[in-house]
C-alpha positions in Angstrom: 107.5 -4.5 119.8 103.7 -5.0 120.0 102.1 -2.6 122.3 98.7 -2.2 123.9 97.0 0.8 122.3 94.9 1.7 125.3 97.9 1.5 127.6 100.0 3.5 125.2 97.3 6.2 125.0 97.2 6.4 128.8 101.0 6.6 129.0 101.0 9.4 126.4 98.4 11.4 128.3 100.4 11.1 131.6 103.7 12.1 129.9 102.0 15.0 128.1 100.5 16.2 131.4 104.0 16.2 133.0 105.6 18.0 130.1 103.0 20.7 129.9 102.9 21.1 133.7 106.6 21.6 133.8 106.5 24.1 131.0 103.8 26.1 132.9 106.1 25.9 135.9 108.8 27.6 133.9 106.4 30.4 133.0 105.2 30.9 136.6 108.8 30.9 137.8 109.7 33.6 135.4 106.9 35.7 136.9 108.1 35.0 140.4 104.9 33.1 141.4 107.1 30.1 142.1 110.0 30.9 144.3 113.2 29.2 145.5 114.7 26.4 143.4 112.9 24.7 140.5 114.3 21.5 138.9 112.4 20.4 135.7 111.8 16.8 134.7 111.4 17.5 130.9 112.9 14.7 128.9 112.7 12.1 131.7 108.9 11.6 131.8 109.0 8.0 130.6 110.7 6.8 133.8 108.2 8.2 136.3 105.2 7.0 134.2 106.6 3.6 133.5 107.7 2.8 137.0 104.5 4.1 138.6 102.5 1.8 136.3 104.3 -1.1 137.9 103.9 0.2 141.5 101.0 -1.0 143.7 98.9 1.4 145.8 100.5 0.0 149.0 104.1 0.4 147.7 106.0 3.4 149.0 107.7 5.9 146.7 110.7 8.1 147.5 111.8 10.6 145.0 114.4 13.4 144.5 114.1 17.2 144.3 113.2 16.7 140.5 109.9 15.1 141.5 106.9 16.9 140.0 106.7 14.2 137.3 106.8 11.4 139.9 104.1 13.1 141.9 101.7 13.5 139.0 102.4 10.0 137.7 101.7 8.7 141.2 98.2 10.3 141.1 98.7 13.4 143.2 96.3 15.9 141.7 97.8 18.6 139.6 95.9 21.2 141.8 97.6 20.0 144.9 101.1 19.9 143.3 100.7 23.4 141.8 99.4 24.9 145.0 102.4 23.5 146.8 104.7 25.1 144.2 103.1 28.4 144.8 103.4 28.0 148.6 99.7 27.8 149.3 98.1 26.0 152.3 96.0 23.9 149.8 99.2 22.3 148.6 100.0 18.6 149.3 102.6 19.7 151.9 100.5 22.7 153.0 102.8 25.0 151.1 105.6 24.3 153.5 107.7 22.1 151.2 107.6 23.9 147.8 109.1 22.4 144.7 111.6 20.1 146.3 109.4 18.5 149.0 106.3 17.1 147.5 104.6 14.7 150.0 101.4 12.8 150.1 101.0 10.1 152.8 97.7 9.0 151.5 99.3 7.9 148.2 102.4 6.7 150.0 104.6 9.4 148.3 107.3 10.3 150.8 109.2 13.0 149.0 110.5 15.1 147.3 113.9 15.1 149.1 116.4 18.0 148.6 119.5 16.1 149.7 121.3 14.2 147.0 121.2 10.5 148.0 119.1 11.4 151.0 116.3 9.1 150.0 118.4 5.9 149.9 118.8 5.3 153.7 115.1 6.3 154.1 114.2 3.5 151.7 116.3 1.1 153.7 114.4 2.0 156.9 111.0 1.8 155.3 111.7 -1.5 153.7 113.1 -2.9 156.9 110.0 -1.9 158.8 107.8 -3.6 156.1 110.0 -6.7 156.4 109.8 -6.8 160.2 106.0 -6.2 160.1 105.6 -8.9 157.4 103.8 -6.5 155.1 103.7 -7.3 151.4 105.1 -4.0 150.1 107.9 -2.7 148.0 109.7 0.6 148.5 110.6 2.3 145.2 113.5 4.7 145.5 114.4 7.2 142.7 117.7 9.0 142.6 120.1 10.5 140.1 123.5 9.2 139.1 125.0 12.0 141.1 124.0 10.0 144.2 126.5 7.3 143.4 129.3 9.6 144.6 127.7 9.8 148.1 128.4 7.4 150.9 124.7 6.8 151.4 124.5 5.0 148.1 127.0 2.4 149.0 125.9 2.0 152.6 122.2 1.6 151.5 122.9 -0.9 148.8 125.0 -2.9 151.1 122.4 -3.1 153.9 119.6 -3.7 151.4 121.4 -6.7 150.0 122.6 -7.9 153.4 119.2 -7.8 154.9 117.4 -8.8 151.7 115.0 -5.8 151.8 112.1 -5.3 149.3 113.5 -2.2 147.5 113.4 -1.3 143.9 116.3 1.1 143.3 115.7 3.3 140.3 118.7 5.3 139.1 117.7 8.1 136.7 121.0 8.5 134.9 120.8 11.7 132.8 124.5 12.0 132.4 125.1 15.1 134.5 125.2 15.5 138.3 124.3 19.2 138.2 127.1 20.4 135.9 129.5 17.5 136.0 129.5 14.9 133.3 129.5 11.3 134.5 132.7 10.5 132.8 134.4 13.3 134.7 133.4 12.0 138.1 133.2 8.2 137.9 135.9 5.8 136.7 133.1 3.2 136.1 130.2 4.8 134.4 128.0 1.7 134.3 126.0 2.3 137.5 124.2 -1.0 137.3 127.6 -2.7 137.4 128.3 -0.8 140.6 125.1 -2.2 142.1 126.0 -5.7 141.0 129.1 -5.4 143.2 126.7 -5.5 146.2 125.2 -8.8 145.0 122.1 -7.0 143.8 120.3 -8.0 140.6 120.9 -5.0 138.3 120.2 -4.0 134.7 120.2 -1.0 132.4 117.1 0.1 130.4 116.3 2.8 127.8 114.8 5.5 130.0 113.3 7.3 127.0 111.1 4.3 126.2 108.1 4.1 128.6 107.2 0.6 127.6 110.8 -0.6 128.2 110.8 1.1 131.6 107.4 -0.3 132.6 108.3 -3.8 131.6 111.6 -3.7 133.5 109.9 -2.3 136.6 107.1 -4.9 136.6 109.7 -7.7 136.2 111.8 -6.2 139.0 108.9 -5.9 141.4 107.9 -9.5 140.7 111.4 -10.6 141.3 111.6 -8.7 144.6 108.5 -10.4 145.9 109.6 -13.8 144.7 113.2 -13.7 145.9 112.8 -11.4 148.9 115.8 -9.3 147.8 116.3 -5.8 146.2 116.6 -5.1 142.5 118.3 -2.2 140.8 117.4 -0.5 137.5 119.5 2.1 135.8 117.4 4.2 133.4 119.5 5.9 130.7 117.9 9.2 130.1 118.6 12.9 129.5 117.1 16.2 130.9 116.4 18.6 128.1 116.5 21.6 130.4 119.2 22.9 132.7 119.8 21.4 136.1 117.7 24.1 137.7 116.3 27.5 136.7 119.5 29.1 138.1 121.7 27.0 135.9 123.5 28.8 133.1 124.2 25.4 131.5 127.7 26.1 130.2 128.9 22.6 130.7 127.3 20.8 127.8 127.2 21.5 124.1 123.9 22.6 122.5 124.3 20.1 119.7 124.4 17.3 122.3 121.1 18.5 123.7 119.5 18.6 120.3 120.8 15.1 119.5 119.1 13.7 122.6 115.8 15.6 121.8 115.6 13.3 118.7 114.9 10.6 121.3 112.2 12.6 123.0 110.1 10.0 125.0 106.8 11.6 123.9 107.8 11.5 120.2 109.0 7.9 120.5 105.7 6.8 122.2 103.6 8.7 119.6 105.4 6.9 116.8 104.9 3.5 118.6 101.2 4.3 119.1 100.6 5.3 115.5 102.5 2.2 114.2 100.4 0.0 116.4 97.2 1.6 115.4 98.0 0.9 111.7 98.8 4.5 110.8 95.8 6.2 112.4 96.8 9.6 113.8 96.9 10.3 117.5 94.3 12.9 118.4 96.9 15.3 119.8 94.6 18.4 119.6 92.1 16.7 121.9 94.7 15.6 124.3 96.4 19.0 124.4 93.1 20.7 125.1 92.3 18.2 127.9 95.8 18.6 129.5 95.6 22.4 129.1 92.3 22.4 130.9 93.7 20.4 133.8 96.7 22.7 134.1 94.6 25.8 133.8 92.4 24.7 136.6 95.5 23.8 138.7 97.0 27.3 138.2 93.7 29.0 139.0 93.3 26.8 142.1 96.8 27.6 143.3 96.6 31.4 142.6 93.3 31.5 144.6 94.8 29.5 147.4 95.6 30.8 150.8 98.8 31.4 152.7 99.1 29.9 156.1 98.6 32.2 159.1 101.8 33.4 160.7 100.4 32.1 164.0 100.5 28.6 162.6 104.2 28.6 161.7 105.1 26.5 164.7 102.3 24.0 164.0 103.5 20.5 162.9 107.0 21.1 164.1 106.7 18.4 166.8 105.2 15.0 166.1 102.7 15.3 168.9 101.2 18.3 167.2 100.7 16.3 164.0 98.7 13.7 165.9 96.3 16.3 167.4 
C-alpha cells in the first residue's frame, strides 16, 4: 500500500508519544504518584491515532477508562493529562477524575468513562441532540468488546439504527474483557456481525495498522454524513500489558503476548515508512528525544501542580455552580 510519508511520520510521532507516556505512567504508578486504577493502552495506539485523524474538530469523542491514548491523540496537552493523573488542579478535569475520567469540553472529549458500555447510551443522547438541532456533527464512541455483553450495547445500537443517528461506533476488540477471553463469553465472536443484526453498516479492520484504521474511519464518517445513519467498526487489536496495574495476568499465555508483539503497531508503521521512503531510516533518536522532552515537561508540570483546597470540594457538584 502506498502511504503518505509526511502523514506516516505524524502518525508515528503520535503513537510514540502515547507509548512513552504510558510507560512513564507505569513508572509513576510504581512510585505511588498515580493512585487508584490505571489501565494502559500499550499495543492499541493505532486505533486512537487513526480514528482521531478522521474526526473533525466539532465531532464529539466518548472513550473508555483506557483513554489516555485517545486524549493525547485528540490533542489534549500531555501536561493536562499528566496533571490529571496525579490528581492536580491543573489537570483537564481539575484533578477530580484521575486516570479513568479524562475530560475536555473545549476539544469535545467527553470521557473517560469508568463504567463498561456506559458511553454507548451517552453517544445516542449526544447524537440525537445534534440531529434535533440540525448540527453537522458525528459522535465517535469507543468501547471494548467486553461492552457487548452489556444491555446498553444492544439498546444503544438498536436506537441508533432506528433513529438513524450520526454515530461512529468503534469497538476496540483486544480479545479479553478484563481476564475473560472472548471465545469464553460470546457464542458469536465476530462483533461486527452482531452490529449488522441491528441493520448497521459494520466491518472489521486491522487495529494494529494505523493507515487501515484511518482509512476505515474516514470512509465511515463520510458514509454517516451521506446516509444519515450510524456505522460500526470493529478494530482487531491486542493490549500488550495487563488489564490494569492490579491485574496478575494469569489468564493468557506469555507466548501469545509475544506473538502479538510481533504485530506491534509502531514497528509495522516504521517498516511501512521506511519502505515508502525507499529505505531511508526513520530518525528515531530525534523523535525519541522530542517525545522524552514533552513527557519530561508534563511530569514536571504535574509534580509542581497544586491540590484543590478542601474548601472547594463541594464546588461543581451542582450544575448551577458550574455556570457561575
